[in-house]
C-alpha positions in Angstrom: -146.5 60.8 -193.7 -145.2 59.8 -197.1 -142.3 57.6 -198.1 -139.9 57.7 -201.0 -137.0 55.6 -202.2 -133.5 56.7 -203.4 -132.3 54.4 -206.2 -128.6 55.1 -206.8 -127.6 55.0 -210.5 -125.2 52.1 -210.2 -126.9 49.5 -212.5 -127.1 49.3 -216.3 -130.6 50.3 -217.4 -131.4 46.7 -218.5 -131.4 45.9 -214.8 -132.2 49.3 -213.2 -135.6 49.7 -215.0 -137.1 47.0 -212.8 -136.2 48.9 -209.7 -138.0 52.0 -210.7 -141.1 50.0 -211.8 -141.0 48.1 -208.5 -140.9 51.3 -206.5 -144.0 52.5 -208.2 -145.8 49.1 -208.0 -145.3 48.7 -204.2 -146.6 52.2 -203.4 -143.6 54.5 -202.8 -144.8 58.1 -203.2 -141.5 59.2 -204.8 -138.3 57.9 -206.3 -135.0 59.9 -206.4 -131.4 59.5 -207.5 -128.2 61.2 -206.5 -127.0 63.8 -209.0 -123.2 63.2 -208.7 -120.5 62.4 -211.1 -119.3 59.8 -208.6 -119.9 59.3 -204.9 -117.7 58.1 -202.0 -117.2 54.4 -202.0 -118.8 54.0 -205.4 -116.1 56.0 -207.2 -114.4 53.0 -208.8 -117.7 51.3 -209.5 -120.4 51.8 -212.2 -122.2 55.2 -211.8 -124.6 56.7 -214.4 -125.8 60.2 -214.9 -128.9 61.5 -213.1 -130.5 63.2 -216.1 -130.5 60.2 -218.3 -131.5 57.9 -215.5 -134.5 60.0 -214.5 -135.6 60.5 -218.1 -135.6 56.7 -218.6 -137.4 56.2 -215.3 -140.0 58.7 -216.4 -140.6 56.6 -219.5 -141.2 53.3 -217.6 -143.4 54.7 -214.8 -146.8 56.4 -214.7 -147.6 57.7 -211.3 -144.6 57.9 -208.9 -142.9 61.3 -208.4 -139.3 61.5 -209.5 -136.5 63.8 -208.4 -132.8 64.6 -207.9 -131.4 64.2 -204.4 -129.7 66.6 -204.9 -128.4 68.7 -207.8 -125.7 71.2 -206.9 -123.6 74.0 -208.6 -120.5 71.8 -208.3 -120.8 70.8 -212.0 -124.1 72.2 -213.1 -124.9 75.5 -214.8 -128.5 76.9 -214.4 -129.1 77.4 -218.1 -128.2 73.8 -219.2 -129.8 72.4 -216.1 -133.1 74.2 -216.7 -133.3 72.8 -220.2 -132.7 69.2 -218.9 -135.3 69.8 -216.1 -137.9 71.0 -218.6 -137.2 67.8 -220.6 -137.6 65.4 -217.7 -140.8 67.2 -216.6 -142.2 66.8 -220.1 -141.3 63.1 -220.4 -142.8 62.4 -216.9 -146.0 64.3 -217.6 -145.3 66.7 -214.7 -144.0 64.3 -212.1 -140.5 65.8 -211.6 -139.1 67.6 -208.5 -135.7 69.4 -208.7 -133.9 68.6 -205.5 -131.0 71.2 -205.1 -128.3 71.7 -202.5 -125.1 73.8 -202.1 -122.9 70.8 -202.8 -119.8 69.9 -200.8 -116.2 68.8 -201.1 -115.1 65.7 -202.8 -115.1 64.3 -206.3 -117.8 66.5 -207.8 -116.1 69.7 -206.4 -113.1 69.4 -208.6 -114.1 67.1 -211.5 -114.3 69.9 -214.0 -110.8 71.0 -213.1 -111.8 73.9 -210.9 -110.4 74.6 -207.4 -112.5 73.5 -204.5 -114.7 76.3 -203.3 -114.9 77.4 -199.7 -118.1 77.0 -197.6 -118.8 80.7 -198.1 -118.4 80.6 -201.8 -120.6 77.5 -202.1 -123.3 79.3 -200.2 -122.9 82.4 -202.4 -123.0 80.4 -205.6 -126.0 78.4 -204.3 -128.1 81.5 -203.7 -127.4 82.7 -207.2 -127.9 79.3 -208.7 -131.3 78.9 -207.2 -132.5 82.4 -208.1 -131.4 82.0 -211.8 -132.8 78.5 -212.1 -136.1 79.7 -210.7 -136.3 82.5 -213.3 -135.2 80.2 -216.2 -137.9 77.7 -215.4 -140.6 80.3 -214.9 -140.0 82.7 -217.8 -139.8 81.8 -221.6 -136.7 84.0 -222.0 -134.2 85.1 -219.4 -131.3 87.5 -219.4 -129.3 87.6 -216.2 -125.9 88.9 -215.1 -124.7 87.7 -211.7 -121.4 87.3 -209.9 -121.1 83.6 -210.8 -123.7 82.8 -213.5 -125.1 84.6 -216.5 -127.8 84.0 -219.1 -128.3 85.9 -222.4 -131.9 85.6 -223.7 -131.9 81.9 -222.7 -135.1 80.4 -224.1 -137.1 77.8 -222.2 -139.9 77.0 -224.6 -142.5 75.4 -224.2 -141.7 75.6 -220.5 -142.5 73.2 -217.7 -145.6 71.0 -217.7 -146.1 72.0 -214.0 -146.8 75.6 -213.5 -145.4 78.1 -212.8 -142.4 75.6 -212.8 -141.3 72.3 -211.4 -141.2 72.2 -207.6 -137.9 72.8 -205.8 -136.8 70.6 -202.9 -134.1 72.7 -201.2 -131.6 70.9 -199.0 -130.4 73.2 -196.2 -129.6 73.3 -192.6 -127.9 76.7 -192.2 -129.7 80.1 -192.0 -129.0 81.2 -195.6 -130.1 77.9 -197.0 -133.3 77.9 -194.9 -134.1 81.4 -196.2 -133.7 80.1 -199.8 -136.0 77.2 -199.0 -138.6 79.6 -197.5 -138.4 81.9 -200.5 -138.1 79.5 -203.4 -138.9 76.0 -202.2 -141.9 73.8 -202.4 -140.1 71.3 -200.2 -137.2 71.3 -197.7 -134.7 68.5 -197.3 -132.5 67.5 -194.3 -130.6 64.5 -193.2 -130.0 65.9 -189.7 -126.7 67.1 -188.4 -124.3 67.0 -191.4 -121.2 67.4 -189.2 -122.0 64.7 -186.7 -124.5 62.4 -188.4 -122.8 59.2 -187.3 -122.1 60.2 -183.8 -125.5 61.2 -182.4 -127.9 58.9 -180.6 -131.4 58.3 -182.1 -132.9 60.8 -179.5 -130.2 63.4 -180.4 -131.0 62.9 -184.1 -134.7 63.5 -183.5 -133.9 66.6 -181.4 -131.7 67.9 -184.2 -134.3 67.6 -186.8 -137.0 69.1 -184.5 -134.8 72.1 -184.0 -134.2 72.4 -187.7 -138.0 72.3 -188.4 -138.5 75.1 -185.9 -135.8 77.2 -187.6 -137.4 76.5 -191.0 -140.7 77.7 -189.5 -139.1 80.9 -188.4 -137.5 81.4 -191.9 -141.0 81.0 -193.5 -142.5 83.5 -191.1 -139.8 86.0 -192.2 -140.5 85.2 -195.8 -144.3 85.7 -195.3 -145.0 82.0 -195.9 -146.7 79.2 -193.9 -144.2 76.3 -193.2 -147.1 74.0 -194.0 -146.8 75.2 -197.6 -143.5 73.2 -197.8 -143.1 69.5 -197.7 -140.4 68.5 -195.1 -138.3 65.6 -196.3 -135.9 63.6 -194.2 -133.2 61.7 -196.1 -132.4 58.6 -194.0 -129.4 56.3 -194.0 -126.5 58.4 -192.7 -127.1 58.2 -188.9 -127.0 55.5 -186.2 -130.7 55.1 -186.3 -131.9 51.7 -187.6 -135.5 52.2 -189.0 -135.1 49.4 -191.5 -134.5 46.6 -189.0 -138.2 45.6 -189.0 -141.6 46.8 -190.0 -142.3 47.8 -186.4 -139.0 49.8 -186.1 -139.9 51.7 -189.3 -143.5 52.5 -188.2 -142.2 53.7 -184.9 -139.4 55.8 -186.6 -142.0 57.4 -189.0 -144.3 58.2 -186.1 -141.6 60.0 -184.1 -140.5 62.1 -187.1 -144.1 62.9 -188.1 -144.5 64.4 -184.6 -141.3 66.4 -185.3 -142.8 67.9 -188.4 -141.4 65.7 -191.2 -143.9 64.9 -194.0 -141.8 62.5 -196.1 -139.1 59.9 -195.4 -136.6 58.8 -198.1 -135.1 55.3 -197.8 -132.2 54.0 -199.8 -132.7 51.0 -202.0 -130.6 48.2 -200.5 -127.1 47.7 -202.1 -124.9 44.9 -200.9 -121.4 45.7 -199.6 -122.2 49.4 -199.4 -123.3 52.0 -196.8 -126.9 50.9 -197.8 -126.5 47.2 -197.3 -130.0 46.6 -195.8 -131.7 43.2 -195.7 -133.7 43.1 -198.9 -136.4 40.8 -197.5 -137.1 43.2 -194.6 -137.0 46.2 -196.9 -139.7 44.6 -199.1 -141.8 43.8 -196.0 -141.6 47.5 -195.0 -142.7 48.5 -198.5 -145.6 46.0 -198.3 -146.8 46.4 -194.7 -145.4 49.6 -193.3 -146.1 52.1 -196.0 -149.9 51.8 -195.7 -149.6 52.1 -191.9 -147.7 55.4 -191.8 -150.2 57.0 -194.1 
């Protein structure tokens, strides 16, 4: 079992840089940030862009893997996104993972002045978004004409440091998204039941994720892949589970989800007066004592 940290882009870089260095120094395997224009209760507070944040993080770290959690079509176009991804991969020396998801409702969905898409349209756009982004990051030049996205001899030279392209971590819980993960993903992301995350008991949360892993396994079989080829990532922090209450609670939590088929847990960096208001001292103890145990 591996562990990563989600560092929200809420601090000026003069302060934020230390968080990314700390995450690497204490031994987290990966560090991610949300790719939103704003997010829920943080809308009226400082919030910086994911691309610039991750580029800066790449420049002040050496080993830790970096990624978006997650990028969506809500305000991204595959051509410009692919160019940014290629740049972050280069600055990081091949340590970048592109986390992608279909997106949802809320601020990002209408920030560019567009109408809010239906769930079906988000799924349709996501499928095309992933396919075109895959091609752009794999080929030096891409021409593509889709229903939602197009590219006309879009150049991606010199290409990614990682070959054939940066890994995709695809967030999905429905059948279409699972199929995309099986076909294009190097990792799969879930945070459990998106509709009832705050209502389920810890046992129900675990059962939900176990069922999702089984469905992902079936999707991989249909795609001719082994599910073990994909990392299976659980984004924590949105359920009634409390793995950050103590070192023992986290170790127990990690063990139960490892048995369910999860290979990496993502924890949010503590932020006071927010949904992620965790005791900083306990969080540091978990980083110091629990990370070696779960490995």
